[in-house]
N, C-alpha and C positions, 0 to 999 in steps of 0.2 A: 840638770837632766842628762847632759852629755857625759858627765862623770859617772853617773849611775849606769848608763849603757856600756861605757868602757870597762867599768868594774865588773859588770855581769859577763862581758865577753872574756875578760881576763880570768875570771873565776872558772868559767866553763871551757877554757882553752883546751885542756886535755880531752874533754868530751868532743869538742869540735874537731880536733886533730885525729881522734880515733874513731870517728863515726863510721868508717868503712872497714873496720877491723872485724875479725871473727868474734872477739870478746868485747864488742862495743857496749853491751849492756853492763858488763862488769866494770869497765872503765867509767861509765856514767855513774854507776852506783858508788864507787869509791870516790869519785869526784864530788858527787852530790852530798854524801854523808860525811866524808873525811876531808873534803877540800878546804874547809875552814881552818884546818891545821896545815901548817906549811909542809909537814912530812907527808900527809895524805895527798896534798896537791902535787908534790914532787913525784910521789909514787904513781899517781894517775898519769902525770905527764910523761914519765919514763915508760910506763906501760903503753901509752898511746903512740910513743915514738919508736918503740922497738918493732922489728919486723915480725910478721906472722910466720911461725914455723909451719912449713908445708910437709905433710906426710908424703914420703916417696910412693909413687904409684908404679906398679909393674904391670905392663900390658903384655899379655901373652896372646899372640895371634894363633888362630887355629891353622895348623899346617896341613897341607895336603899329603899325598903319598910320598914315601921316601924312595929314593933310587936304590935298586938292589945292587948296583955296581959300586957307586961311590958313597952312598949313605946320606947324601944331602937331601934336605926337605925341598920338595917342589911346590910350585903354586897349584892350588886346587884347580882341577880341570886340565892341567898340562899333560901332554902326551909324551913329551921328551924331557929328559933331565937338562936343566940349564947349565950344569957343570960339565958333564961328560957327554951329553948328547944321546945317551941310550934311551930306548923305549921303556917307559915306566910300566 
């Protein structure tokens, strides 16, 4: 009985390692259907161990008014430029 439990854990090891990945369902399906082949199991294990690629996110903050003297953006609601000190 212990052997059966260990064999099941070893068979689904790629799915266990990749449970928190973005492609966890794909890893599970490859592991479930092709895990009985050594190549399918290795592919699923490799897929589970590779890092998720994150898409770069560009955050653009809404700038307030620009200074007429130096041209730098000021914080919204500011009355004076933080760079040159002139009235905005």
